[in-house]
DSSP file (Angstrom, degrees, kcal/mol; ACC not computed):
  #  RESIDUE AA STRUCTURE BP1 BP2  ACC     N-H-->O    O-->H-N    N-H-->O    O-->H-N    TCO  KAPPA ALPHA  PHI   PSI    X-CA   Y-CA   Z-CA
    1    1 A M     >        0   0    0      0, 0.0     4,-3.1     0, 0.0     5,-0.4   0.000 360.0 360.0 360.0 -33.7 -156.8   -6.4   99.2
    2    2 A T  H  >  +     0   0    0      1,-0.2     4,-2.9     2,-0.2     5,-0.3   0.933 360.0  49.0 -57.2 -45.5 -156.3   -2.7  100.0
    3    3 A D  H  > S+     0   0    0      2,-0.2     4,-2.2     1,-0.2    -1,-0.2   0.949 114.4  43.1 -61.6 -49.2 -152.6   -3.1   99.8
    4    4 A E  H  > S+     0   0    0      2,-0.2     4,-1.8     1,-0.2    -2,-0.2   0.938 119.2  43.2 -62.6 -48.7 -152.6   -4.9   96.4
    5    5 A N  H  X S+     0   0    0     -4,-3.1     4,-2.0     1,-0.2    -1,-0.2   0.913 114.0  50.9 -67.0 -41.6 -155.2   -2.6   94.9
    6    6 A G  H  X S+     0   0    0     -4,-2.9     4,-3.0    -5,-0.4    -1,-0.2   0.888 107.1  54.2 -63.4 -37.9 -153.6    0.5   96.3
    7    7 A R  H  X S+     0   0    0     -4,-2.2     4,-3.0    -5,-0.3     5,-0.3   0.909 105.6  52.7 -61.4 -42.9 -150.2   -0.4   94.9
    8    8 A I  H  X S+     0   0    0     -4,-1.8     4,-1.8     2,-0.2    -1,-0.2   0.939 113.4  44.0 -58.2 -47.8 -151.6   -0.9   91.4
    9    9 A F  H  X S+     0   0    0     -4,-2.0     4,-2.3     2,-0.2    -2,-0.2   0.936 114.9  48.4 -59.8 -49.8 -153.1    2.6   91.6
   10   10 A R  H  X S+     0   0    0     -4,-3.0     4,-2.8     1,-0.2    -2,-0.2   0.888 109.9  51.0 -63.2 -41.3 -150.0    4.1   93.1
   11   11 A E  H  X S+     0   0    0     -4,-3.0     4,-2.2     1,-0.2    -1,-0.2   0.882 110.9  49.2 -65.8 -36.2 -147.6    2.6   90.6
   12   12 A A  H  X S+     0   0    0     -4,-1.8     4,-2.3    -5,-0.3    -2,-0.2   0.885 111.3  50.9 -66.9 -38.6 -149.8    3.9   87.8
   13   13 A W  H  X S+     0   0    0     -4,-2.3     4,-2.8     2,-0.2     5,-0.2   0.945 111.3  46.5 -62.6 -48.5 -149.7    7.4   89.4
   14   14 A I  H  X S+     0   0    0     -4,-2.8     4,-2.7     1,-0.2    -2,-0.2   0.899 112.1  50.6 -64.7 -39.8 -146.0    7.4   89.7
   15   15 A A  H  X S+     0   0    0     -4,-2.2     4,-1.7    -5,-0.2    -1,-0.2   0.910 113.1  46.7 -62.5 -41.1 -145.6    6.2   86.1
   16   16 A G  H  X S+     0   0    0     -4,-2.3     4,-3.2     2,-0.2     5,-0.4   0.926 112.8  47.7 -65.7 -45.5 -147.9    9.0   84.9
   17   17 A V  H  X S+     0   0    0     -4,-2.8     4,-2.5     1,-0.2    -2,-0.2   0.933 111.1  51.7 -61.2 -45.8 -146.2   11.6   87.0
   18   18 A T  H  < S+     0   0    0     -4,-2.7    -1,-0.2    -5,-0.2    -2,-0.2   0.870 117.8  39.5 -56.7 -39.1 -142.8   10.5   85.8
   19   19 A K  H  < S+     0   0    0     -4,-1.7    -2,-0.2    -5,-0.2    -1,-0.2   0.886 129.0  25.0 -78.8 -42.2 -144.0   10.7   82.2
   20   20 A H  H  < S+     0   0    0     -4,-3.2    -3,-0.2    83,-0.1    -2,-0.2   0.694  86.6 106.5-106.0 -21.7 -146.1   13.8   82.2
   21   21 A Y  S  < S-     0   0    0     -4,-2.5     2,-0.6    -5,-0.4    -4,-0.0  -0.406  70.2-124.8 -66.8 129.4 -144.9   16.1   85.0
   22   22 A P  S    S-     0   0    0      0, 0.0     2,-0.2     0, 0.0    -1,-0.1  -0.636  74.2 -20.8 -75.8 117.5 -142.9   19.1   83.7
   23   23 A G  S    S-     0   0    0     -2,-0.6    -2,-0.0     2,-0.0     0, 0.0  -0.553 120.4 -11.6  86.1-151.3 -139.5   19.2   85.3
   24   24 A E  S    S-     0   0    0     -2,-0.2    -6,-0.0     1,-0.0     2,-0.0  -0.789  71.3-134.0 -94.6 116.5 -138.7   17.4   88.6
   25   25 A P        -     0   0    0      0, 0.0     5,-0.1     0, 0.0    -2,-0.0  -0.293  31.2 -93.0 -67.9 152.5 -141.8   16.2   90.5
   26   26 A K    >>  -     0   0    0      1,-0.1     3,-1.3     2,-0.0     4,-0.9  -0.327  36.8-115.6 -57.2 143.1 -142.1   16.8   94.2
   27   27 A P  G >4 S+     0   0    0      0, 0.0     3,-0.7     0, 0.0     4,-0.3   0.861 115.4  57.2 -52.5 -39.4 -140.8   13.9   96.2
   28   28 A G  G 34 S+     0   0    0      1,-0.2     3,-0.5     2,-0.2    -2,-0.0   0.775  98.6  61.7 -63.1 -27.1 -144.2   13.1   97.6
   29   29 A Y  G <4 S+     0   0    0     -3,-1.3    -1,-0.2     1,-0.2   -12,-0.2   0.844 117.0  28.4 -66.6 -33.0 -145.6   12.7   94.1
   30   30 A I  S << S+     0   0    0     -4,-0.9    -1,-0.2    -3,-0.7    -2,-0.2   0.160  86.0 135.5-118.6  17.8 -143.2    9.8   93.4
   31   31 A A        -     0   0    0     -3,-0.5   -17,-0.1    -4,-0.3     5,-0.1  -0.407  60.0-108.3 -64.6 140.1 -142.8    8.3   96.9
   32   32 A P    >   -     0   0    0      0, 0.0     3,-1.9     0, 0.0     4,-0.5  -0.222  32.4 -97.9 -67.3 164.3 -143.0    4.6   96.9
   33   33 A W  G >  S+     0   0    0      1,-0.3     3,-1.6     2,-0.2    -2,-0.1   0.845 121.9  59.6 -48.2 -44.0 -146.0    2.8   98.4
   34   34 A E  G 3  S+     0   0    0      1,-0.3    -1,-0.3     0, 0.0    -3,-0.0   0.733 109.0  44.1 -63.5 -23.8 -144.2    2.1  101.7
   35   35 A E  G <  S+     0   0    0     -3,-1.9    -1,-0.3     2,-0.1    -2,-0.2   0.371  88.7 109.3-100.6   2.5 -143.8    5.9  102.2
   36   36 A T  S <  S-     0   0    0     -3,-1.6     5,-0.1    -4,-0.5    -8,-0.0  -0.634  78.9-107.1 -80.4 132.1 -147.4    6.8  101.2
   37   37 A P     >  -     0   0    0      0, 0.0     4,-1.9     0, 0.0     3,-0.3  -0.238  26.1-116.3 -59.6 150.8 -149.6    8.0  104.1
   38   38 A E  H  > S+     0   0    0      1,-0.2     4,-2.4     2,-0.2     5,-0.2   0.877 114.1  54.1 -56.7 -43.4 -152.3    5.5  105.2
   39   39 A W  H  > S+     0   0    0      1,-0.2     4,-2.0     2,-0.2    -1,-0.2   0.892 109.6  48.3 -60.9 -38.8 -155.1    7.8  104.2
   40   40 A E  H  > S+     0   0    0     -3,-0.3     4,-2.4     2,-0.2    -1,-0.2   0.835 108.4  53.5 -72.2 -32.4 -153.7    8.1  100.7
   41   41 A R  H  X S+     0   0    0     -4,-1.9     4,-2.3     2,-0.2    -2,-0.2   0.914 109.4  49.3 -64.9 -42.5 -153.3    4.3  100.5
   42   42 A Q  H  X S+     0   0    0     -4,-2.4     4,-2.2     1,-0.2    -2,-0.2   0.897 110.9  50.2 -63.2 -40.7 -157.0    3.9  101.4
   43   43 A C  H  X S+     0   0    0     -4,-2.0     4,-2.7     2,-0.2     5,-0.3   0.929 109.8  50.5 -62.9 -46.1 -158.0    6.5   98.8
   44   44 A A  H  X S+     0   0    0     -4,-2.4     4,-2.1     1,-0.2    -2,-0.2   0.916 112.6  45.5 -61.4 -43.7 -156.0    4.7   96.1
   45   45 A A  H  X S+     0   0    0     -4,-2.3     4,-2.2     2,-0.2    -1,-0.2   0.890 112.8  50.9 -65.8 -39.3 -157.5    1.3   96.9
   46   46 A A  H  X S+     0   0    0     -4,-2.2     4,-2.0     2,-0.2    -2,-0.2   0.926 111.6  46.6 -66.4 -45.1 -161.0    2.8   97.0
   47   47 A V  H  X S+     0   0    0     -4,-2.7     4,-2.4     2,-0.2    -1,-0.2   0.895 110.1  52.9 -66.8 -38.6 -160.7    4.5   93.6
   48   48 A L  H  X S+     0   0    0     -4,-2.1     4,-2.5    -5,-0.3    -1,-0.2   0.934 109.7  49.9 -59.2 -44.5 -159.2    1.5   92.0
   49   49 A G  H  X S+     0   0    0     -4,-2.2     4,-2.3     1,-0.2    -2,-0.2   0.885 109.2  51.9 -62.5 -38.2 -162.3   -0.5   93.3
   50   50 A Q  H  X S+     0   0    0     -4,-2.0     4,-2.4     2,-0.2    -1,-0.2   0.907 110.4  48.0 -66.0 -40.6 -164.6    2.1   91.9
   51   51 A V  H  X S+     0   0    0     -4,-2.4     4,-2.6     2,-0.2    -2,-0.2   0.916 111.6  49.7 -64.4 -43.6 -163.0    1.9   88.5
   52   52 A R  H  X S+     0   0    0     -4,-2.5     4,-2.2     2,-0.2    -2,-0.2   0.876 111.3  49.3 -62.5 -38.8 -163.1   -1.9   88.5
   53   53 A D  H  X S+     0   0    0     -4,-2.3     4,-3.1     2,-0.2     5,-0.2   0.917 111.0  50.6 -63.6 -44.1 -166.8   -1.7   89.5
   54   54 A F  H  X S+     0   0    0     -4,-2.4     4,-1.2     2,-0.2    -2,-0.2   0.895 110.3  48.8 -60.6 -43.1 -167.4    0.8   86.6
   55   55 A I  H  <>S+     0   0    0     -4,-2.6     5,-2.8     2,-0.2     6,-0.3   0.923 113.5  48.5 -62.4 -44.3 -165.7   -1.5   84.1
   56   56 A S  H ><5S+     0   0    0     -4,-2.2     3,-1.8     1,-0.2    -2,-0.2   0.941 111.6  46.1 -62.1 -51.7 -167.7   -4.4   85.3
   57   57 A V  H 3<5S+     0   0    0     -4,-3.1    -1,-0.2     1,-0.3    -2,-0.2   0.704 111.4  53.3 -71.4 -15.2 -171.1   -2.8   85.2
   58   58 A S  T ><5S-     0   0    0     -4,-1.2     3,-1.8    -5,-0.2    -1,-0.3   0.326 112.1-122.3 -95.2   9.2 -170.4   -1.3   81.8
   59   59 A A  T < 5S-     0   0    0     -3,-1.8    -3,-0.2     1,-0.3    -2,-0.1   0.853  70.3 -54.6  53.4  39.5 -169.5   -4.8   80.6
   60   60 A G  T > <S+     0   0    0     -5,-2.8     3,-1.4    -6,-0.2    -1,-0.3   0.478 105.7 126.5  79.2   2.9 -166.1   -3.7   79.6
   61   61 A N  G X   +     0   0    0     -3,-1.8     3,-1.9    -6,-0.3     4,-0.2   0.447  42.8  94.4 -77.3   4.2 -167.4   -0.9   77.4
   62   62 A T  G >   +     0   0    0      1,-0.3     3,-1.7    -7,-0.2    -1,-0.3   0.730  69.4  76.5 -63.8 -19.3 -165.2    1.7   79.2
   63   63 A A  G <  S+     0   0    0     -3,-1.4    -1,-0.3     1,-0.3    -2,-0.1   0.758  88.1  59.4 -58.2 -23.8 -162.7    1.0   76.4
   64   64 A K  G <  S+     0   0    0     -3,-1.9    -1,-0.3    -4,-0.1    -2,-0.2   0.564  85.3 100.5 -85.2  -7.7 -165.0    3.2   74.3
   65   65 A L  S <  S-     0   0    0     -3,-1.7     2,-0.1    -4,-0.2    -3,-0.0  -0.401  78.2-111.5 -74.0 153.1 -164.6    6.2   76.6
   66   66 A S     >  -     0   0    0      1,-0.1     4,-2.1    -2,-0.1     5,-0.2  -0.330  28.9-107.8 -73.9 167.3 -162.2    9.0   75.6
   67   67 A R  H  > S+     0   0    0      1,-0.2     4,-2.7     2,-0.2     5,-0.2   0.883 122.1  53.9 -63.9 -37.2 -159.1    9.5   77.6
   68   68 A E  H  > S+     0   0    0      2,-0.2     4,-2.9     1,-0.2    -1,-0.2   0.927 107.1  50.1 -62.9 -44.2 -160.6   12.7   79.0
   69   69 A Q  H  > S+     0   0    0      1,-0.2     4,-1.9     2,-0.2    -1,-0.2   0.914 112.7  47.3 -59.1 -43.0 -163.7   10.8   80.2
   70   70 A K  H  X S+     0   0    0     -4,-2.1     4,-1.9     1,-0.2    -2,-0.2   0.918 113.1  47.9 -65.4 -42.6 -161.5    8.2   81.9
   71   71 A G  H  X S+     0   0    0     -4,-2.7     4,-2.5     1,-0.2    -2,-0.2   0.898 109.1  53.5 -64.5 -40.9 -159.4   10.8   83.5
   72   72 A R  H  X S+     0   0    0     -4,-2.9     4,-2.7     1,-0.2    -1,-0.2   0.874 106.4  53.9 -60.3 -38.2 -162.5   12.7   84.7
   73   73 A F  H  X S+     0   0    0     -4,-1.9     4,-2.5     2,-0.2     5,-0.2   0.938 109.9  46.0 -63.2 -46.3 -163.7    9.6   86.3
   74   74 A I  H  X S+     0   0    0     -4,-1.9     4,-2.7     1,-0.2    -2,-0.2   0.944 113.6  49.9 -59.5 -47.7 -160.5    9.1   88.3
   75   75 A A  H  X S+     0   0    0     -4,-2.5     4,-2.3     1,-0.2    -2,-0.2   0.907 112.0  47.3 -57.8 -46.4 -160.5   12.8   89.3
   76   76 A T  H  X S+     0   0    0     -4,-2.7     4,-1.9     2,-0.2    -1,-0.2   0.924 113.1  47.4 -64.9 -46.4 -164.1   12.7   90.5
   77   77 A C  H  X S+     0   0    0     -4,-2.5     4,-1.8    -5,-0.2    -1,-0.2   0.914 112.1  51.4 -61.0 -41.5 -163.6    9.5   92.5
   78   78 A W  H  X S+     0   0    0     -4,-2.7     4,-2.4    -5,-0.2    -2,-0.2   0.907 106.8  53.8 -63.0 -42.1 -160.4   10.9   94.0
   79   79 A I  H  X S+     0   0    0     -4,-2.3     4,-2.3     1,-0.2    -1,-0.2   0.906 106.7  51.6 -59.7 -42.2 -162.2   14.1   95.1
   80   80 A A  H  X S+     0   0    0     -4,-1.9     4,-1.6     1,-0.2    -1,-0.2   0.901 110.5  48.6 -62.7 -38.8 -164.8   12.2   96.9
   81   81 A Q  H  X S+     0   0    0     -4,-1.8     4,-2.1     2,-0.2    -2,-0.2   0.874 107.8  54.8 -69.4 -36.6 -162.1   10.2   98.8
   82   82 A I  H  X S+     0   0    0     -4,-2.4     4,-2.7     1,-0.2    -2,-0.2   0.934 108.7  48.2 -60.8 -45.2 -160.3   13.4   99.7
   83   83 A H  H  < S+     0   0    0     -4,-2.3    -1,-0.2     1,-0.2    -2,-0.2   0.847 110.3  53.3 -63.0 -32.5 -163.5   14.7  101.3
   84   84 A K  H  < S+     0   0    0     -4,-1.6    -1,-0.2    -5,-0.2    -2,-0.2   0.887 121.0  29.6 -68.4 -37.4 -163.9   11.4  103.1
   85   85 A H  H  < S+     0   0    0     -4,-2.1     2,-0.5     1,-0.2    -2,-0.2   0.665 117.7  52.3-102.5 -17.9 -160.4   11.6  104.6
   86   86 A I     <  -     0   0    0     -4,-2.7    -1,-0.2    -5,-0.2     0, 0.0  -0.968  61.4-158.4-127.8 118.7 -159.6   15.3  105.0
   87   87 A E  S    S+     0   0    0     -2,-0.5    -1,-0.2     1,-0.3    -2,-0.0   0.922  91.7  16.0 -63.0 -47.7 -162.0   17.6  106.8
   88   88 A N  S    S-     0   0    0      0, 0.0    -1,-0.3     0, 0.0    -5,-0.1  -0.670  86.4-168.4-127.3  77.3 -160.9   20.9  105.2
   89   89 A P        -     0   0    0      0, 0.0     5,-0.1     0, 0.0    -6,-0.0  -0.233  31.0 -98.7 -67.2 154.0 -158.8   20.0  102.1
   90   90 A K    >>  -     0   0    0      1,-0.1     3,-1.6     2,-0.0     4,-0.7  -0.416  37.3-114.1 -61.7 145.9 -156.6   22.4  100.2
   91   91 A P  G >4 S+     0   0    0      0, 0.0     3,-1.1     0, 0.0    -1,-0.1   0.869 116.1  60.1 -55.0 -37.2 -158.5   23.7   97.1
   92   92 A G  G >4 S+     0   0    0      1,-0.3     3,-0.7     2,-0.2    -2,-0.0   0.783  97.4  59.6 -61.4 -25.5 -155.9   22.0   94.9
   93   93 A Y  G <4 S+     0   0    0     -3,-1.6    -1,-0.3     1,-0.2   -11,-0.1   0.750 116.5  32.0 -73.7 -23.2 -156.8   18.6   96.4
   94   94 A V  G << S+     0   0    0     -3,-1.1    -1,-0.2    -4,-0.7    -2,-0.2   0.063  85.3 145.9-123.9  25.6 -160.4   19.0   95.3
   95   95 A A    <   -     0   0    0     -3,-0.7   -16,-0.1    -4,-0.1     5,-0.1  -0.330  51.8-111.2 -65.5 143.1 -160.0   21.0   92.1
   96   96 A D    >>  -     0   0    0      1,-0.1     3,-1.9     3,-0.1     4,-0.6  -0.300  34.8 -99.1 -69.8 159.1 -162.4   20.3   89.2
   97   97 A W  G >4 S+     0   0    0      1,-0.3     3,-1.7     2,-0.2     8,-0.1   0.882 122.3  53.9 -48.4 -49.5 -161.1   18.6   86.1
   98   98 A D  G 34 S+     0   0    0      1,-0.3    -1,-0.3     7,-0.0    -3,-0.0   0.705 108.5  51.6 -63.7 -18.4 -160.8   21.9   84.1
   99   99 A D  G <4 S+     0   0    0     -3,-1.9    -1,-0.3     2,-0.1    -2,-0.2   0.486  88.1 100.8 -96.2  -4.1 -158.7   23.4   86.9
  100  100 A L  S << S-     0   0    0     -3,-1.7    -8,-0.0    -4,-0.6    -4,-0.0  -0.534  82.9-104.2 -78.0 145.1 -156.2   20.5   87.0
  101  101 A P    >>  -     0   0    0      0, 0.0     4,-2.2     0, 0.0     3,-0.6  -0.354  31.6-112.2 -63.2 150.6 -152.8   20.9   85.3
  102  102 A K  H 3> S+     0   0    0      1,-0.2     4,-2.6     2,-0.2     5,-0.2   0.869 116.9  57.8 -52.7 -40.7 -152.5   19.1   82.0
  103  103 A W  H 3> S+     0   0    0      1,-0.2     4,-2.2     2,-0.2    -1,-0.2   0.898 108.3  46.6 -63.2 -37.3 -149.9   16.7   83.5
  104  104 A Q  H <> S+     0   0    0     -3,-0.6     4,-2.8     2,-0.2    -1,-0.2   0.902 110.3  51.8 -70.7 -41.3 -152.4   15.6   86.2
  105  105 A Q  H  X S+     0   0    0     -4,-2.2     4,-2.0     2,-0.2    -2,-0.2   0.934 112.5  46.1 -59.4 -44.9 -155.2   15.1   83.7
  106  106 A E  H  X S+     0   0    0     -4,-2.6     4,-2.4     1,-0.2    -2,-0.2   0.901 112.2  51.4 -65.0 -42.1 -152.9   12.9   81.5
  107  107 A T  H  X S+     0   0    0     -4,-2.2     4,-2.3    -5,-0.2    -2,-0.2   0.915 108.4  51.6 -62.0 -44.3 -151.8   11.0   84.6
  108  108 A D  H  X S+     0   0    0     -4,-2.8     4,-2.1     2,-0.2    -1,-0.2   0.896 110.3  48.4 -59.3 -42.9 -155.4   10.4   85.7
  109  109 A A  H  X S+     0   0    0     -4,-2.0     4,-2.4     1,-0.2    -1,-0.2   0.913 110.4  52.0 -65.6 -40.8 -156.3    9.0   82.3
  110  110 A D  H  X S+     0   0    0     -4,-2.4     4,-2.2     1,-0.2    -2,-0.2   0.894 106.8  53.5 -57.9 -42.0 -153.2    6.8   82.4
  111  111 A I  H  X S+     0   0    0     -4,-2.3     4,-2.4     2,-0.2    -2,-0.2   0.932 108.0  49.7 -63.0 -45.9 -154.3    5.4   85.8
  112  112 A F  H  X S+     0   0    0     -4,-2.1     4,-2.4     1,-0.2    -2,-0.2   0.951 112.7  47.4 -56.1 -49.5 -157.8    4.5   84.4
  113  113 A E  H  X S+     0   0    0     -4,-2.4     4,-2.1     1,-0.2    -1,-0.2   0.832 109.2  53.2 -65.9 -30.9 -156.2    2.7   81.5
  114  114 A A  H  X S+     0   0    0     -4,-2.2     4,-1.9     2,-0.2    -1,-0.2   0.901 109.7  49.1 -67.2 -39.4 -153.7    0.9   83.7
  115  115 A I  H  X S+     0   0    0     -4,-2.4     4,-1.1     2,-0.2    -2,-0.2   0.900 108.7  53.2 -68.5 -38.6 -156.6   -0.4   85.8
  116  116 A E  H >< S+     0   0    0     -4,-2.4     3,-0.7     1,-0.2    -2,-0.2   0.930 110.0  48.2 -57.1 -44.1 -158.4   -1.5   82.6
  117  117 A R  H 3< S+     0   0    0     -4,-2.1    -1,-0.2     1,-0.2    -2,-0.2   0.869 113.3  47.6 -65.3 -34.5 -155.3   -3.5   81.6
  118  118 A A  H 3<        0   0    0     -4,-1.9    -1,-0.2     1,-0.2    -2,-0.2   0.591 360.0 360.0 -82.8 -10.5 -155.0   -5.0   85.1
  119  119 A S    <<        0   0    0     -4,-1.1    -1,-0.2    -3,-0.7    -2,-0.2   0.414 360.0 360.0 -90.8 360.0 -158.7   -6.0   85.3
């Protein structure tokens, strides 16, 4: 299930980066699932699971959230996973929502909405 769930998350990330990143994204940002590090695969699957649980416990009412609220949820869940997998992460890996670049905020919101559609 990790593989399937992680792939959904990763594909949504790549689609968002492709759409929102200004200029040419770093190769690692758009690397296919097979080239994604194992820790990152685990993070992707875990966050997708958290979003699905959130959708479930809210009885589908996450559709009423703003894009910013959806994106913030993704960002917060991702930060927790980074701390789980990386002992001393780079500050950019654990940046708060307001410190994220606009392209990443939009991508995070897109990921949440992609998970909603797939759930």
